[in-house]
N, CA, C and O atoms as a CHARMM CRD file, in Angstrom:
* protein
*
  360
    1    1 MET  N    159.10600 -14.14900 141.52600 PROA 1      0.00000
    2    1 MET  CA   159.00500 -12.74700 141.19800 PROA 1      0.00000
    3    1 MET  C    159.56800 -12.53600 139.79000 PROA 1      0.00000
    4    1 MET  O    160.66500 -12.99100 139.46700 PROA 1      0.00000
    5    2 THR  N    158.80600 -11.84900 138.97900 PROA 2      0.00000
    6    2 THR  CA   159.25900 -11.58100 137.61700 PROA 2      0.00000
    7    2 THR  C    159.84000 -10.18800 137.53600 PROA 2      0.00000
    8    2 THR  O    159.36900  -9.25400 138.18500 PROA 2      0.00000
    9    3 LYS  N    160.85100 -10.07600 136.74000 PROA 3      0.00000
   10    3 LYS  CA   161.46700  -8.76800 136.52900 PROA 3      0.00000
   11    3 LYS  C    161.14900  -8.32100 135.11500 PROA 3      0.00000
   12    3 LYS  O    160.89500  -9.13500 134.22800 PROA 3      0.00000
   13    4 GLY  N    161.16800  -7.05600 134.93100 PROA 4      0.00000
   14    4 GLY  CA   160.88900  -6.50400 133.61600 PROA 4      0.00000
   15    4 GLY  C    160.61900  -5.02700 133.72900 PROA 4      0.00000
   16    4 GLY  O    161.00700  -4.36300 134.69000 PROA 4      0.00000
   17    5 ARG  N    159.95200  -4.54300 132.73100 PROA 5      0.00000
   18    5 ARG  CA   159.63300  -3.11900 132.73700 PROA 5      0.00000
   19    5 ARG  C    158.62500  -2.79200 133.82100 PROA 5      0.00000
   20    5 ARG  O    157.72600  -3.57700 134.12300 PROA 5      0.00000
   21    6 ARG  N    158.79900  -1.61400 134.39600 PROA 6      0.00000
   22    6 ARG  CA   157.82200  -1.14100 135.37400 PROA 6      0.00000
   23    6 ARG  C    156.51600  -0.81600 134.67300 PROA 6      0.00000
   24    6 ARG  O    156.50300  -0.37400 133.52400 PROA 6      0.00000
   25    7 ARG  N    155.42000  -1.04100 135.38100 PROA 7      0.00000
   26    7 ARG  CA   154.11400  -0.69000 134.82100 PROA 7      0.00000
   27    7 ARG  C    154.01600   0.81600 134.66300 PROA 7      0.00000
   28    7 ARG  O    154.41300   1.57000 135.55200 PROA 7      0.00000
   29    8 ARG  N    153.49200   1.24600 133.54100 PROA 8      0.00000
   30    8 ARG  CA   153.33600   2.67600 133.29000 PROA 8      0.00000
   31    8 ARG  C    151.98800   3.17900 133.78400 PROA 8      0.00000
   32    8 ARG  O    151.86300   4.34200 134.16900 PROA 8      0.00000
   33    9 TYR  N    150.99600   2.32800 133.77700 PROA 9      0.00000
   34    9 TYR  CA   149.64000   2.69600 134.18300 PROA 9      0.00000
   35    9 TYR  C    149.18400   1.78700 135.32100 PROA 9      0.00000
   36    9 TYR  O    149.59700   0.63100 135.41900 PROA 9      0.00000
   37   10 CYS  N    148.33200   2.32700 136.16800 PROA 10     0.00000
   38   10 CYS  CA   147.86500   1.53900 137.30900 PROA 10     0.00000
   39   10 CYS  C    146.86600   0.47000 136.88200 PROA 10     0.00000
   40   10 CYS  O    146.68900  -0.53000 137.57700 PROA 10     0.00000
   41   11 GLY  N    146.22600   0.67500 135.76400 PROA 11     0.00000
   42   11 GLY  CA   145.26300  -0.30200 135.28800 PROA 11     0.00000
   43   11 GLY  C    144.82300   0.01200 133.87200 PROA 11     0.00000
   44   11 GLY  O    145.25300   0.99900 133.27500 PROA 11     0.00000
   45   12 GLN  N    143.96200  -0.83900 133.34700 PROA 12     0.00000
   46   12 GLN  CA   143.49200  -0.67900 131.97400 PROA 12     0.00000
   47   12 GLN  C    142.71600   0.63000 131.78500 PROA 12     0.00000
   48   12 GLN  O    142.82700   1.26500 130.73600 PROA 12     0.00000
   49   13 SER  N    141.93900   1.03500 132.78200 PROA 13     0.00000
   50   13 SER  CA   141.15100   2.26800 132.61900 PROA 13     0.00000
   51   13 SER  C    142.07700   3.49200 132.53800 PROA 13     0.00000
   52   13 SER  O    141.81800   4.40400 131.75300 PROA 13     0.00000
   53   14 CYS  N    143.14000   3.52100 133.33100 PROA 14     0.00000
   54   14 CYS  CA   144.09500   4.63500 133.25400 PROA 14     0.00000
   55   14 CYS  C    144.81400   4.62600 131.90700 PROA 14     0.00000
   56   14 CYS  O    145.07300   5.67900 131.32500 PROA 14     0.00000
   57   15 ARG  N    145.12400   3.45900 131.43200 PROA 15     0.00000
   58   15 ARG  CA   145.77400   3.34100 130.12400 PROA 15     0.00000
   59   15 ARG  C    144.85100   3.87200 129.02400 PROA 15     0.00000
   60   15 ARG  O    145.30000   4.56500 128.11100 PROA 15     0.00000
   61   16 GLN  N    143.56500   3.54400 129.11500 PROA 16     0.00000
   62   16 GLN  CA   142.58700   3.99600 128.12000 PROA 16     0.00000
   63   16 GLN  C    142.43900   5.51500 128.16400 PROA 16     0.00000
   64   16 GLN  O    142.39400   6.15600 127.11400 PROA 16     0.00000
   65   17 ARG  N    142.36000   6.11200 129.38000 PROA 17     0.00000
   66   17 ARG  CA   142.23700   7.57100 129.50300 PROA 17     0.00000
   67   17 ARG  C    143.45800   8.26600 128.90300 PROA 17     0.00000
   68   17 ARG  O    143.32000   9.30000 128.25000 PROA 17     0.00000
   69   18 ALA  N    144.63400   7.71900 129.11400 PROA 18     0.00000
   70   18 ALA  CA   145.85500   8.31600 128.55900 PROA 18     0.00000
   71   18 ALA  C    145.81700   8.26200 127.03800 PROA 18     0.00000
   72   18 ALA  O    146.20000   9.22000 126.36600 PROA 18     0.00000
   73   19 TYR  N    145.35500   7.14300 126.49900 PROA 19     0.00000
   74   19 TYR  CA   145.23900   7.02300 125.04500 PROA 19     0.00000
   75   19 TYR  C    144.25100   8.05700 124.51100 PROA 19     0.00000
   76   19 TYR  O    144.51600   8.70300 123.49800 PROA 19     0.00000
   77   20 GLU  N    143.12300   8.21400 125.18400 PROA 20     0.00000
   78   20 GLU  CA   142.10800   9.17600 124.74300 PROA 20     0.00000
   79   20 GLU  C    142.65200  10.59900 124.77000 PROA 20     0.00000
   80   20 GLU  O    142.37600  11.38300 123.86200 PROA 20     0.00000
   81   21 ARG  N    143.42700  10.94400 125.80500 PROA 21     0.00000
   82   21 ARG  CA   144.03000  12.27900 125.87100 PROA 21     0.00000
   83   21 ARG  C    145.01700  12.49200 124.72400 PROA 21     0.00000
   84   21 ARG  O    145.01200  13.54000 124.07900 PROA 21     0.00000
   85   22 ARG  N    145.86600  11.48900 124.47600 PROA 22     0.00000
   86   22 ARG  CA   146.83900  11.62600 123.37800 PROA 22     0.00000
   87   22 ARG  C    146.12200  11.77000 122.04100 PROA 22     0.00000
   88   22 ARG  O    146.51800  12.59000 121.21300 PROA 22     0.00000
   89   23 ALA  N    145.08300  10.99200 121.82200 PROA 23     0.00000
   90   23 ALA  CA   144.33700  11.05500 120.56400 PROA 23     0.00000
   91   23 ALA  C    143.65600  12.41800 120.41500 PROA 23     0.00000
   92   23 ALA  O    143.64300  12.98300 119.32100 PROA 23     0.00000
   93   24 ALA  N    143.09600  12.94800 121.49500 PROA 24     0.00000
   94   24 ALA  CA   142.43100  14.25300 121.43800 PROA 24     0.00000
   95   24 ALA  C    143.43300  15.35600 121.12000 PROA 24     0.00000
   96   24 ALA  O    143.13100  16.26800 120.35000 PROA 24     0.00000
   97   25 VAL  N    144.62300  15.27700 121.70800 PROA 25     0.00000
   98   25 VAL  CA   145.65200  16.27100 121.43900 PROA 25     0.00000
   99   25 VAL  C    146.06700  16.20900 119.97600 PROA 25     0.00000
  100   25 VAL  O    146.23600  17.24600 119.33500 PROA 25     0.00000
  101   26 GLN  N    146.23000  15.00800 119.44800 PROA 26     0.00000
  102   26 GLN  CA   146.62100  14.86200 118.04200 PROA 26     0.00000
  103   26 GLN  C    145.55900  15.42800 117.11300 PROA 26     0.00000
  104   26 GLN  O    145.88700  16.08200 116.12300 PROA 26     0.00000
  105   27 ARG  N    144.29500  15.18600 117.42000 PROA 27     0.00000
  106   27 ARG  CA   143.20000  15.69900 116.58400 PROA 27     0.00000
  107   27 ARG  C    143.10900  17.21400 116.63900 PROA 27     0.00000
  108   27 ARG  O    142.75300  17.85500 115.65000 PROA 27     0.00000
  109   28 SER  N    143.43000  17.79100 117.79800 PROA 28     0.00000
  110   28 SER  CA   143.27100  19.23300 117.96400 PROA 28     0.00000
  111   28 SER  C    144.39200  20.02200 117.31500 PROA 28     0.00000
  112   28 SER  O    144.23200  21.20800 117.02400 PROA 28     0.00000
  113   29 GLY  N    145.51900  19.37900 117.08700 PROA 29     0.00000
  114   29 GLY  CA   146.66100  20.07200 116.51100 PROA 29     0.00000
  115   29 GLY  C    147.46600  20.85900 117.53400 PROA 29     0.00000
  116   29 GLY  O    148.40400  21.57000 117.17500 PROA 29     0.00000
  117   30 LEU  N    147.10500  20.73600 118.80800 PROA 30     0.00000
  118   30 LEU  CA   147.84900  21.41200 119.86300 PROA 30     0.00000
  119   30 LEU  C    149.14200  20.65400 120.14600 PROA 30     0.00000
  120   30 LEU  O    149.20200  19.43900 119.95500 PROA 30     0.00000
  121   31 PRO  N    150.16700  21.35700 120.59600 PROA 31     0.00000
  122   31 PRO  CA   151.38400  20.65400 121.00400 PROA 31     0.00000
  123   31 PRO  C    151.07200  19.67300 122.13900 PROA 31     0.00000
  124   31 PRO  O    150.16000  19.90400 122.93300 PROA 31     0.00000
  125   32 GLU  N    151.82100  18.60000 122.20700 PROA 32     0.00000
  126   32 GLU  CA   151.53800  17.54600 123.17800 PROA 32     0.00000
  127   32 GLU  C    151.64600  18.02000 124.61800 PROA 32     0.00000
  128   32 GLU  O    150.98000  17.47500 125.49900 PROA 32     0.00000
  129   33 ASP  N    152.47500  19.02900 124.87100 PROA 33     0.00000
  130   33 ASP  CA   152.64300  19.50500 126.24000 PROA 33     0.00000
  131   33 ASP  C    151.70700  20.67400 126.57200 PROA 33     0.00000
  132   33 ASP  O    151.92500  21.38000 127.55600 PROA 33     0.00000
  133   34 SER  N    150.67800  20.87900 125.76400 PROA 34     0.00000
  134   34 SER  CA   149.72600  21.96800 125.99700 PROA 34     0.00000
  135   34 SER  C    148.90100  21.71400 127.25200 PROA 34     0.00000
  136   34 SER  O    148.64100  20.57300 127.63400 PROA 34     0.00000
  137   35 VAL  N    148.50100  22.81300 127.87700 PROA 35     0.00000
  138   35 VAL  CA   147.59900  22.75400 129.01200 PROA 35     0.00000
  139   35 VAL  C    146.34600  23.51200 128.60000 PROA 35     0.00000
  140   35 VAL  O    146.42000  24.66000 128.16200 PROA 35     0.00000
  141   36 VAL  N    145.20800  22.87100 128.73900 PROA 36     0.00000
  142   36 VAL  CA   143.95000  23.49300 128.33800 PROA 36     0.00000
  143   36 VAL  C    143.16300  23.83200 129.59800 PROA 36     0.00000
  144   36 VAL  O    142.93700  22.97800 130.45600 PROA 36     0.00000
  145   37 LEU  N    142.74800  25.10400 129.69400 PROA 37     0.00000
  146   37 LEU  CA   141.98300  25.56400 130.84400 PROA 37     0.00000
  147   37 LEU  C    140.58900  25.98800 130.39600 PROA 37     0.00000
  148   37 LEU  O    140.40100  26.49400 129.29000 PROA 37     0.00000
  149   38 SER  N    139.62500  25.77100 131.27300 PROA 38     0.00000
  150   38 SER  CA   138.28400  26.28200 131.00500 PROA 38     0.00000
  151   38 SER  C    138.30100  27.78700 131.23500 PROA 38     0.00000
  152   38 SER  O    139.25600  28.32200 131.79900 PROA 38     0.00000
  153   39 ASP  N    137.24700  28.47000 130.79800 PROA 39     0.00000
  154   39 ASP  CA   137.15500  29.91600 131.01200 PROA 39     0.00000
  155   39 ASP  C    137.20900  30.25700 132.49300 PROA 39     0.00000
  156   39 ASP  O    137.86900  31.22000 132.88300 PROA 39     0.00000
  157   40 SER  N    136.52300  29.48200 133.31900 PROA 40     0.00000
  158   40 SER  CA   136.51700  29.78000 134.76000 PROA 40     0.00000
  159   40 SER  C    137.88400  29.52300 135.38200 PROA 40     0.00000
  160   40 SER  O    138.30400  30.26800 136.26700 PROA 40     0.00000
  161   41 GLU  N    138.58600  28.48200 134.93500 PROA 41     0.00000
  162   41 GLU  CA   139.93100  28.21500 135.44700 PROA 41     0.00000
  163   41 GLU  C    140.89400  29.32100 135.04500 PROA 41     0.00000
  164   41 GLU  O    141.72100  29.75200 135.84800 PROA 41     0.00000
  165   42 LEU  N    140.78900  29.78200 133.80200 PROA 42     0.00000
  166   42 LEU  CA   141.64400  30.86900 133.33400 PROA 42     0.00000
  167   42 LEU  C    141.36700  32.14700 134.11400 PROA 42     0.00000
  168   42 LEU  O    142.29600  32.86100 134.49200 PROA 42     0.00000
  169   43 SER  N    140.10700  32.43300 134.35400 PROA 43     0.00000
  170   43 SER  CA   139.72700  33.62500 135.10800 PROA 43     0.00000
  171   43 SER  C    140.27800  33.55700 136.53200 PROA 43     0.00000
  172   43 SER  O    140.79500  34.54800 137.04600 PROA 43     0.00000
  173   44 ALA  N    140.16900  32.39500 137.16600 PROA 44     0.00000
  174   44 ALA  CA   140.68800  32.22700 138.52600 PROA 44     0.00000
  175   44 ALA  C    142.20500  32.40900 138.54700 PROA 44     0.00000
  176   44 ALA  O    142.74400  33.02800 139.46400 PROA 44     0.00000
  177   45 LEU  N    142.89200  31.87200 137.53900 PROA 45     0.00000
  178   45 LEU  CA   144.34200  32.02500 137.44900 PROA 45     0.00000
  179   45 LEU  C    144.72200  33.49600 137.27500 PROA 45     0.00000
  180   45 LEU  O    145.64900  33.98000 137.92400 PROA 45     0.00000
  181   46 GLN  N    144.01000  34.19800 136.40800 PROA 46     0.00000
  182   46 GLN  CA   144.28800  35.62200 136.19500 PROA 46     0.00000
  183   46 GLN  C    144.04700  36.42600 137.47100 PROA 46     0.00000
  184   46 GLN  O    144.80700  37.34500 137.77600 PROA 46     0.00000
  185   47 ASP  N    142.99200  36.08500 138.21900 PROA 47     0.00000
  186   47 ASP  CA   142.71500  36.77500 139.48600 PROA 47     0.00000
  187   47 ASP  C    143.84800  36.56900 140.48300 PROA 47     0.00000
  188   47 ASP  O    144.27700  37.51400 141.14600 PROA 47     0.00000
  189   48 LYS  N    144.33300  35.33000 140.58900 PROA 48     0.00000
  190   48 LYS  CA   145.41900  35.04500 141.53700 PROA 48     0.00000
  191   48 LYS  C    146.71600  35.73800 141.12300 PROA 48     0.00000
  192   48 LYS  O    147.45600  36.22600 141.97700 PROA 48     0.00000
  193   49 LEU  N    146.99600  35.78300 139.82500 PROA 49     0.00000
  194   49 LEU  CA   148.18400  36.49100 139.34400 PROA 49     0.00000
  195   49 LEU  C    148.08100  37.99000 139.62000 PROA 49     0.00000
  196   49 LEU  O    149.07200  38.62400 139.98100 PROA 49     0.00000
  197   50 PHE  N    146.88800  38.55500 139.45300 PROA 50     0.00000
  198   50 PHE  CA   146.66400  39.97000 139.74600 PROA 50     0.00000
  199   50 PHE  C    146.90600  40.24400 141.23000 PROA 50     0.00000
  200   50 PHE  O    147.55300  41.23000 141.58300 PROA 50     0.00000
  201   51 GLN  N    146.38600  39.37400 142.09700 PROA 51     0.00000
  202   51 GLN  CA   146.59000  39.52800 143.53500 PROA 51     0.00000
  203   51 GLN  C    148.07600  39.46100 143.88600 PROA 51     0.00000
  204   51 GLN  O    148.56200  40.22300 144.72100 PROA 51     0.00000
  205   52 LEU  N    148.78500  38.54700 143.24400 PROA 52     0.00000
  206   52 LEU  CA   150.21700  38.40800 143.49300 PROA 52     0.00000
  207   52 LEU  C    150.97100  39.67000 143.06500 PROA 52     0.00000
  208   52 LEU  O    151.82900  40.16000 143.80000 PROA 52     0.00000
  209   53 ARG  N    150.65400  40.19300 141.88600 PROA 53     0.00000
  210   53 ARG  CA   151.30100  41.41700 141.40400 PROA 53     0.00000
  211   53 ARG  C    151.00700  42.59100 142.33000 PROA 53     0.00000
  212   53 ARG  O    151.90400  43.37000 142.65100 PROA 53     0.00000
  213   54 CYS  N    149.75700  42.71900 142.75900 PROA 54     0.00000
  214   54 CYS  CA   149.39600  43.81200 143.66600 PROA 54     0.00000
  215   54 CYS  C    150.15000  43.70700 144.98800 PROA 54     0.00000
  216   54 CYS  O    150.60800  44.71800 145.52000 PROA 54     0.00000
  217   55 ALA  N    150.28200  42.50400 145.51700 PROA 55     0.00000
  218   55 ALA  CA   151.01500  42.30700 146.77100 PROA 55     0.00000
  219   55 ALA  C    152.48200  42.70300 146.59600 PROA 55     0.00000
  220   55 ALA  O    153.06700  43.32700 147.48100 PROA 55     0.00000
  221   56 ALA  N    153.07600  42.33900 145.45500 PROA 56     0.00000
  222   56 ALA  CA   154.47400  42.70200 145.19100 PROA 56     0.00000
  223   56 ALA  C    154.60900  44.21800 145.07200 PROA 56     0.00000
  224   56 ALA  O    155.55400  44.80000 145.60400 PROA 56     0.00000
  225   57 GLU  N    153.67300  44.85900 144.37800 PROA 57     0.00000
  226   57 GLU  CA   153.71700  46.31500 144.24400 PROA 57     0.00000
  227   57 GLU  C    153.54200  46.99600 145.59600 PROA 57     0.00000
  228   57 GLU  O    154.14400  48.04100 145.84400 PROA 57     0.00000
  229   58 ASP  N    152.72400  46.41800 146.47000 PROA 58     0.00000
  230   58 ASP  CA   152.53300  46.97900 147.81100 PROA 58     0.00000
  231   58 ASP  C    153.83900  46.95400 148.60400 PROA 58     0.00000
  232   58 ASP  O    154.14100  47.89400 149.33900 PROA 58     0.00000
  233   59 VAL  N    154.60500  45.88700 148.45600 PROA 59     0.00000
  234   59 VAL  CA   155.89300  45.80300 149.15400 PROA 59     0.00000
  235   59 VAL  C    156.83900  46.89200 148.64800 PROA 59     0.00000
  236   59 VAL  O    157.51500  47.54900 149.44000 PROA 59     0.00000
  237   60 VAL  N    156.88600  47.08200 147.33400 PROA 60     0.00000
  238   60 VAL  CA   157.75000  48.11500 146.75800 PROA 60     0.00000
  239   60 VAL  C    157.32900  49.49700 147.24700 PROA 60     0.00000
  240   60 VAL  O    158.17600  50.29800 147.64200 PROA 60     0.00000
  241   61 THR  N    156.04100  49.78000 147.22400 PROA 61     0.00000
  242   61 THR  CA   155.53500  51.07500 147.67200 PROA 61     0.00000
  243   61 THR  C    155.85500  51.30200 149.14500 PROA 61     0.00000
  244   61 THR  O    156.27700  52.39200 149.53200 PROA 61     0.00000
  245   62 ALA  N    155.65600  50.28100 149.96000 PROA 62     0.00000
  246   62 ALA  CA   155.94000  50.40000 151.39200 PROA 62     0.00000
  247   62 ALA  C    157.42400  50.67300 151.62700 PROA 62     0.00000
  248   62 ALA  O    157.78100  51.48900 152.47700 PROA 62     0.00000
  249   63 ALA  N    158.28900  49.99000 150.87400 PROA 63     0.00000
  250   63 ALA  CA   159.73100  50.21600 151.00500 PROA 63     0.00000
  251   63 ALA  C    160.08200  51.64300 150.61000 PROA 63     0.00000
  252   63 ALA  O    160.87500  52.30100 151.28300 PROA 63     0.00000
  253   64 ASP  N    159.49100  52.12200 149.51700 PROA 64     0.00000
  254   64 ASP  CA   159.73900  53.49600 149.06600 PROA 64     0.00000
  255   64 ASP  C    159.24400  54.52900 150.08100 PROA 64     0.00000
  256   64 ASP  O    159.81600  55.61100 150.20900 PROA 64     0.00000
  257   65 ASP  N    158.17900  54.18200 150.79600 PROA 65     0.00000
  258   65 ASP  CA   157.59900  55.09700 151.77700 PROA 65     0.00000
  259   65 ASP  C    158.26400  54.98600 153.14900 PROA 65     0.00000
  260   65 ASP  O    157.83300  55.63800 154.10100 PROA 65     0.00000
  261   66 GLY  N    159.30500  54.16900 153.25500 PROA 66     0.00000
  262   66 GLY  CA   160.04600  54.06600 154.51300 PROA 66     0.00000
  263   66 GLY  C    159.44500  53.13700 155.54200 PROA 66     0.00000
  264   66 GLY  O    159.59300  53.37300 156.74100 PROA 66     0.00000
  265   67 ALA  N    158.77900  52.09800 155.11200 PROA 67     0.00000
  266   67 ALA  CA   158.19000  51.13100 156.04800 PROA 67     0.00000
  267   67 ALA  C    159.29300  50.49100 156.88900 PROA 67     0.00000
  268   67 ALA  O    160.43800  50.36200 156.45800 PROA 67     0.00000
  269   68 THR  N    158.91200  50.09700 158.09400 PROA 68     0.00000
  270   68 THR  CA   159.87800  49.44700 158.98800 PROA 68     0.00000
  271   68 THR  C    160.18300  48.03400 158.48400 PROA 68     0.00000
  272   68 THR  O    159.45900  47.47100 157.66300 PROA 68     0.00000
  273   69 ALA  N    161.26400  47.49500 158.99900 PROA 69     0.00000
  274   69 ALA  CA   161.65300  46.13300 158.61800 PROA 69     0.00000
  275   69 ALA  C    160.55800  45.13700 158.99200 PROA 69     0.00000
  276   69 ALA  O    160.29100  44.20000 158.24000 PROA 69     0.00000
  277   70 ASP  N    159.92300  45.33200 160.15000 PROA 70     0.00000
  278   70 ASP  CA   158.84300  44.42800 160.56400 PROA 70     0.00000
  279   70 ASP  C    157.65800  44.48400 159.60300 PROA 70     0.00000
  280   70 ASP  O    157.08100  43.45500 159.25200 PROA 70     0.00000
  281   71 GLU  N    157.30300  45.70400 159.18000 PROA 71     0.00000
  282   71 GLU  CA   156.20300  45.85300 158.21700 PROA 71     0.00000
  283   71 GLU  C    156.54600  45.17200 156.89600 PROA 71     0.00000
  284   71 GLU  O    155.72100  44.45700 156.32600 PROA 71     0.00000
  285   72 LEU  N    157.75600  45.39600 156.41900 PROA 72     0.00000
  286   72 LEU  CA   158.17600  44.77900 155.15100 PROA 72     0.00000
  287   72 LEU  C    158.22900  43.26300 155.26500 PROA 72     0.00000
  288   72 LEU  O    157.86100  42.55100 154.33000 PROA 72     0.00000
  289   73 ARG  N    158.68900  42.76700 156.41500 PROA 73     0.00000
  290   73 ARG  CA   158.73200  41.31300 156.62800 PROA 73     0.00000
  291   73 ARG  C    157.32300  40.72600 156.57300 PROA 73     0.00000
  292   73 ARG  O    157.09800  39.70000 155.92900 PROA 73     0.00000
  293   74 ARG  N    156.38100  41.37400 157.24500 PROA 74     0.00000
  294   74 ARG  CA   154.99500  40.89500 157.25300 PROA 74     0.00000
  295   74 ARG  C    154.43000  40.88800 155.83200 PROA 74     0.00000
  296   74 ARG  O    153.77600  39.93000 155.42100 PROA 74     0.00000
  297   75 MET  N    154.68700  41.95900 155.09300 PROA 75     0.00000
  298   75 MET  CA   154.17900  42.05100 153.72300 PROA 75     0.00000
  299   75 MET  C    154.84500  41.00400 152.81900 PROA 75     0.00000
  300   75 MET  O    154.19500  40.41600 151.95300 PROA 75     0.00000
  301   76 ALA  N    156.12500  40.78400 153.02700 PROA 76     0.00000
  302   76 ALA  CA   156.83500  39.76900 152.23100 PROA 76     0.00000
  303   76 ALA  C    156.29600  38.37600 152.54400 PROA 76     0.00000
  304   76 ALA  O    156.20500  37.53400 151.65100 PROA 76     0.00000
  305   77 GLN  N    155.93800  38.12600 153.80300 PROA 77     0.00000
  306   77 GLN  CA   155.34300  36.83700 154.16700 PROA 77     0.00000
  307   77 GLN  C    153.99400  36.64800 153.47800 PROA 77     0.00000
  308   77 GLN  O    153.68100  35.55400 153.00900 PROA 77     0.00000
  309   78 GLU  N    153.20300  37.70800 153.41800 PROA 78     0.00000
  310   78 GLU  CA   151.92000  37.63700 152.72000 PROA 78     0.00000
  311   78 GLU  C    152.13400  37.38500 151.22600 PROA 78     0.00000
  312   78 GLU  O    151.38800  36.62900 150.60400 PROA 78     0.00000
  313   79 LEU  N    153.14700  38.01800 150.66600 PROA 79     0.00000
  314   79 LEU  CA   153.48800  37.81500 149.25700 PROA 79     0.00000
  315   79 LEU  C    153.88200  36.35900 149.01000 PROA 79     0.00000
  316   79 LEU  O    153.43600  35.74200 148.04200 PROA 79     0.00000
  317   80 ALA  N    154.71700  35.82000 149.88900 PROA 80     0.00000
  318   80 ALA  CA   155.13600  34.41700 149.75500 PROA 80     0.00000
  319   80 ALA  C    153.93300  33.48400 149.89400 PROA 80     0.00000
  320   80 ALA  O    153.84700  32.47700 149.19200 PROA 80     0.00000
  321   81 HSD  N    153.01400  33.81100 150.78700 PROA 81     0.00000
  322   81 HSD  CA   151.80400  32.99800 150.96200 PROA 81     0.00000
  323   81 HSD  C    150.95600  33.01000 149.68500 PROA 81     0.00000
  324   81 HSD  O    150.44600  31.97300 149.26200 PROA 81     0.00000
  325   82 SER  N    150.81200  34.18000 149.08400 PROA 82     0.00000
  326   82 SER  CA   150.05500  34.28300 147.83100 PROA 82     0.00000
  327   82 SER  C    150.71100  33.46100 146.72400 PROA 82     0.00000
  328   82 SER  O    150.02700  32.79300 145.94800 PROA 82     0.00000
  329   83 ALA  N    152.03200  33.51400 146.65700 PROA 83     0.00000
  330   83 ALA  CA   152.75200  32.74100 145.63900 PROA 83     0.00000
  331   83 ALA  C    152.56500  31.24900 145.87900 PROA 83     0.00000
  332   83 ALA  O    152.38900  30.49000 144.92500 PROA 83     0.00000
  333   84 ARG  N    152.60200  30.81200 147.14800 PROA 84     0.00000
  334   84 ARG  CA   152.38500  29.39700 147.46600 PROA 84     0.00000
  335   84 ARG  C    150.98300  28.96600 147.03400 PROA 84     0.00000
  336   84 ARG  O    150.80900  27.87700 146.48700 PROA 84     0.00000
  337   85 ASP  N    149.99600  29.80800 147.27600 PROA 85     0.00000
  338   85 ASP  CA   148.62200  29.48600 146.85300 PROA 85     0.00000
  339   85 ASP  C    148.55100  29.31300 145.34400 PROA 85     0.00000
  340   85 ASP  O    147.85800  28.42800 144.84100 PROA 85     0.00000
  341   86 LEU  N    149.26100  30.15100 144.64200 PROA 86     0.00000
  342   86 LEU  CA   149.26800  30.07800 143.17800 PROA 86     0.00000
  343   86 LEU  C    149.91300  28.79800 142.69200 PROA 86     0.00000
  344   86 LEU  O    149.49200  28.23700 141.68100 PROA 86     0.00000
  345   87 GLU  N    150.92900  28.32700 143.39700 PROA 87     0.00000
  346   87 GLU  CA   151.59600  27.07500 143.03000 PROA 87     0.00000
  347   87 GLU  C    150.66800  25.87900 143.13800 PROA 87     0.00000
  348   87 GLU  O    150.89200  24.86500 142.47700 PROA 87     0.00000
  349   88 GLN  N    149.64400  25.97600 143.94800 PROA 88     0.00000
  350   88 GLN  CA   148.72600  24.85700 144.17500 PROA 88     0.00000
  351   88 GLN  C    147.85300  24.54000 142.96800 PROA 88     0.00000
  352   88 GLN  O    147.06400  23.59600 143.01000 PROA 88     0.00000
  353   89 LEU  N    147.98000  25.30100 141.91100 PROA 89     0.00000
  354   89 LEU  CA   147.15700  25.07900 140.71700 PROA 89     0.00000
  355   89 LEU  C    147.56200  23.83800 139.93600 PROA 89     0.00000
  356   89 LEU  O    146.85000  23.42800 139.01900 PROA 89     0.00000
  357   90 ARG  N    148.66400  23.25000 140.27500 PROA 90     0.00000
  358   90 ARG  CA   149.15400  22.08000 139.54100 PROA 90     0.00000
  359   90 ARG  C    148.14600  20.98000 139.47700 PROA 90     0.00000
  360   90 ARG  O    148.41300  19.93000 138.89200 PROA 90     0.00000
């Protein structure tokens, strides 16, 4: 068994794709940690953020209107579910 540095890439093709991404980022002038989204991906992200904001506003409105603890709990669970869905964009 040989010891040494851990492999960074699973294979030559993964290594090549990583090189191509780094080269494309350098050519574009974007920061290396930039995330590039297509128009449809950006639109989907904006829709999910809008849904999340609306759900949060609904909880505030319900609390102001005297909603019961059970109602607020249910709404908060829906809000948490929406936030979890949004996290899945990674």
